[in-house]
Every structure is written in C-alpha cells, then in structure tokens.
FIKOLZA-1660 file (N, C-alpha, C; in steps of 0.1 Angstrom, whole numbers, plus 5000, padded with zeros to 4 digits):
% residues 74
   i   px   py   pz ch aa at
   1 5008 4988 5000  A  M  N
   1 5000 4999 4999  A  M CA
   1 5008 5012 5002  A  M  C
   2 5004 5023 4996  A  Y  N
   2 5009 5035 4996  A  Y CA
   2 5011 5044 5008  A  Y  C
   3 5020 5047 5016  A  S  N
   3 5022 5055 5026  A  S CA
   3 5017 5066 5026  A  S  C
   4 5009 5075 5035  A  G  N
   4 5003 5088 5034  A  G CA
   4 4995 5091 5023  A  G  C
   5 4991 5084 5015  A  R  N
   5 4983 5087 5005  A  R CA
   5 4969 5091 5007  A  R  C
   6 4962 5103 5002  A  E  N
   6 4950 5111 5006  A  E CA
   6 4940 5103 4996  A  E  C
   7 4929 5096 5001  A  L  N
   7 4921 5090 4993  A  L CA
   7 4907 5099 4988  A  L  C
   8 4906 5110 4991  A  G  N
   8 4896 5121 4989  A  G CA
   8 4898 5121 4973  A  G  C
   9 4906 5123 4966  A  A  N
   9 4909 5122 4950  A  A CA
   9 4902 5112 4942  A  A  C
  10 4897 5101 4951  A  L  N
  10 4890 5092 4942  A  L CA
  10 4876 5093 4940  A  L  C
  11 4868 5100 4953  A  N  N
  11 4858 5102 4953  A  N CA
  11 4852 5112 4968  A  N  C
  12 4846 5121 4965  A  E  N
  12 4842 5129 4976  A  E CA
  12 4839 5123 4989  A  E  C
  13 4833 5109 4989  A  N  N
  13 4829 5101 4999  A  N CA
  13 4842 5094 5007  A  N  C
  14 4853 5099 5002  A  W  N
  14 4867 5094 5007  A  W CA
  14 4874 5107 5016  A  W  C
  15 4868 5119 5015  A  E  N
  15 4874 5129 5018  A  E CA
  15 4877 5128 5035  A  E  C
  16 4891 5132 5036  A  G  N
  16 4896 5131 5046  A  G CA
  16 4901 5115 5054  A  G  C
  17 4900 5108 5046  A  W  N
  17 4904 5092 5048  A  W CA
  17 4919 5094 5041  A  W  C
  18 4927 5083 5048  A  R  N
  18 4943 5081 5040  A  R CA
  18 4948 5069 5044  A  R  C
  19 4959 5065 5039  A  I  N
  19 4965 5054 5039  A  I CA
  19 4978 5056 5048  A  I  C
  20 4981 5046 5052  A  N  N
  20 4993 5050 5064  A  N CA
  20 5000 5036 5065  A  N  C
  21 5008 5032 5056  A  K  N
  21 5015 5017 5056  A  K CA
  21 5004 5007 5054  A  K  C
  22 5002 4999 5064  A  E  N
  22 4989 4987 5066  A  E CA
  22 4978 4992 5069  A  E  C
  23 4975 5007 5073  A  E  N
  23 4962 5009 5082  A  E CA
  23 4956 5017 5072  A  E  C
  24 4944 5016 5073  A  L  N
  24 4933 5028 5067  A  L CA
  24 4929 5039 5078  A  L  C
  25 4933 5052 5075  A  I  N
  25 4928 5061 5088  A  I CA
  25 4917 5067 5084  A  I  C
  26 4908 5068 5092  A  V  N
  26 4893 5072 5088  A  V CA
  26 4893 5091 5093  A  V  C
  27 4887 5098 5088  A  P  N
  27 4886 5110 5093  A  P CA
  27 4889 5116 5106  A  P  C
  28 4882 5107 5112  A  G  N
  28 4885 5112 5132  A  G CA
  28 4896 5106 5136  A  G  C
  29 4907 5100 5127  A  G  N
  29 4919 5097 5132  A  G CA
  29 4919 5083 5137  A  G  C
  30 4911 5076 5137  A  W  N
  30 4912 5060 5143  A  W CA
  30 4918 5053 5129  A  W  C
  31 4928 5043 5132  A  S  N
  31 4934 5036 5125  A  S CA
  31 4925 5022 5123  A  S  C
  32 4924 5018 5110  A  L  N
  32 4918 5007 5106  A  L CA
  32 4929 4994 5101  A  L  C
  33 4928 4985 5105  A  T  N
  33 4938 4974 5101  A  T CA
  33 4926 4960 5093  A  T  C
  34 4935 4953 5086  A  P  N
  34 4923 4944 5082  A  P CA
  34 4919 4932 5094  A  P  C
  35 4927 4931 5103  A  D  N
  35 4920 4926 5116  A  D CA
  35 4910 4934 5122  A  D  C
  36 4911 4944 5125  A  R  N
  36 4901 4951 5132  A  R CA
  36 4887 4952 5126  A  R  C
  37 4889 4952 5112  A  I  N
  37 4882 4954 5104  A  I CA
  37 4869 4940 5103  A  I  C
  38 4879 4931 5101  A  I  N
  38 4873 4916 5103  A  I CA
  38 4867 4914 5117  A  I  C
  39 4873 4918 5128  A  T  N
  39 4868 4919 5142  A  T CA
  39 4857 4925 5143  A  T  C
  40 4855 4936 5137  A  G  N
  40 4843 4946 5136  A  G CA
  40 4831 4940 5130  A  G  C
  41 4834 4933 5121  A  N  N
  41 4824 4929 5112  A  N CA
  41 4819 4914 5119  A  N  C
  42 4828 4909 5126  A  A  N
  42 4820 4896 5132  A  A CA
  42 4815 4900 5148  A  A  C
  43 4816 4912 5152  A  L  N
  43 4808 4917 5165  A  L CA
  43 4797 4920 5159  A  L  C
  44 4796 4929 5147  A  L  N
  44 4782 4930 5143  A  L CA
  44 4772 4917 5140  A  L  C
  45 4780 4909 5135  A  E  N
  45 4770 4896 5132  A  E CA
  45 4766 4889 5144  A  E  C
  46 4772 4893 5156  A  L  N
  46 4768 4888 5170  A  L CA
  46 4758 4896 5175  A  L  C
  47 4744 4898 5169  A  N  N
  47 4734 4904 5175  A  N CA
  47 4725 4897 5185  A  N  C
  48 4727 4888 5184  A  N  N
  48 4713 4880 5193  A  N CA
  48 4717 4883 5208  A  N  C
  49 4707 4884 5215  A  E  N
  49 4709 4882 5229  A  E CA
  49 4718 4871 5237  A  E  C
  50 4713 4862 5232  A  S  N
  50 4723 4848 5238  A  S CA
  50 4736 4849 5235  A  S  C
  51 4741 4858 5226  A  D  N
  51 4754 4857 5221  A  D CA
  51 4762 4870 5230  A  D  C
  52 4754 4877 5240  A  R  N
  52 4761 4886 5248  A  R CA
  52 4771 4884 5256  A  R  C
  53 4771 4872 5258  A  L  N
  53 4782 4870 5268  A  L CA
  53 4795 4866 5259  A  L  C
  54 4793 4861 5248  A  Y  N
  54 4804 4858 5235  A  Y CA
  54 4811 4873 5233  A  Y  C
  55 4800 4884 5231  A  K  N
  55 4808 4896 5228  A  K CA
  55 4814 4900 5237  A  K  C
  56 4809 4900 5251  A  M  N
  56 4819 4903 5261  A  M CA
  56 4830 4898 5261  A  M  C
  57 4832 4885 5259  A  R  N
  57 4845 4880 5260  A  R CA
  57 4855 4883 5247  A  R  C
  58 4848 4884 5237  A  I  N
  58 4856 4886 5222  A  I CA
  58 4860 4903 5225  A  I  C
  59 4854 4914 5231  A  M  N
  59 4856 4927 5236  A  M CA
  59 4869 4925 5247  A  M  C
  60 4867 4917 5255  A  K  N
  60 4877 4915 5264  A  K CA
  60 4891 4912 5260  A  K  C
  61 4892 4902 5250  A  A  N
  61 4905 4896 5246  A  A CA
  61 4909 4906 5238  A  A  C
  62 4898 4916 5227  A  A  N
  62 4905 4923 5217  A  A CA
  62 4910 4935 5227  A  A  C
  63 4907 4937 5239  A  R  N
  63 4913 4948 5245  A  R CA
  63 4926 4943 5252  A  R  C
  64 4926 4934 5254  A  L  N
  64 4939 4925 5262  A  L CA
  64 4950 4926 5248  A  L  C
  65 4947 4922 5239  A  L  N
  65 4953 4920 5227  A  L CA
  65 4960 4934 5225  A  L  C
  66 4951 4944 5226  A  D  N
  66 4953 4957 5224  A  D CA
  66 4966 4963 5233  A  D  C
  67 4960 4960 5247  A  N  N
  67 4973 4966 5255  A  N CA
  67 4986 4959 5255  A  N  C
  68 4986 4947 5252  A  L  N
  68 4997 4939 5248  A  L CA
  68 5007 4945 5235  A  L  C
  69 4997 4950 5225  A  N  N
  69 5004 4956 5215  A  N CA
  69 5009 4971 5219  A  N  C
  70 5002 4976 5227  A  S  N
  70 5007 4990 5231  A  S CA
  70 5022 4986 5240  A  S  C
  71 5022 4979 5247  A  I  N
  71 5031 4978 5256  A  I CA
  71 5045 4968 5246  A  I  C
  72 5042 4965 5239  A  K  N
  72 5051 4960 5229  A  K CA
  72 5060 4970 5219  A  K  C
  73 5048 4980 5215  A  R  N
  73 5054 4992 5207  A  R CA
  73 5066 4999 5216  A  R  C
  74 5065 5001 5230  A  Q  N
  74 5071 5010 5239  A  Q CA
  74 5081 5004 5238  A  Q  C
% end
C-alpha cells in the first residue's frame, strides 16, 4: 500500500481518509487494520441476546491484545 496517500481524490465520499503503511486512517483519526475490520464485522454479526456473553469475551480479548500491542511498541 502507499504510505500517507490521501483517498479524497478518488471520490468525495473518501474526503479525509488516508492510507498509512498497512492501515486505513478514518477522518476521525482512528486507524483500521484488516484484522480490526474483520473483528468489527464479526461483532456486528453477533446480534442475538444469547450471544451477549460471547461479545463480552471477544471485546475483553481484543482489549487485552491491544494492550499487549501497546506495551510491545514501547
């Protein structure tokens, strides 16, 4: 992928979006990796009330992994 590339030139719907290495940066500054997009999609698919416990476990695991990633970068 192209680093630092603005995507607004593609279409006005992409205004403020950009690519930085392997991440897609949204206008609000959040970075999206392919793993985060897949995880988010999986969470959206878990809409049954019976799956609420699994959602909590997945979110807890995601936060733990994110914290480990933050520590590793320091």
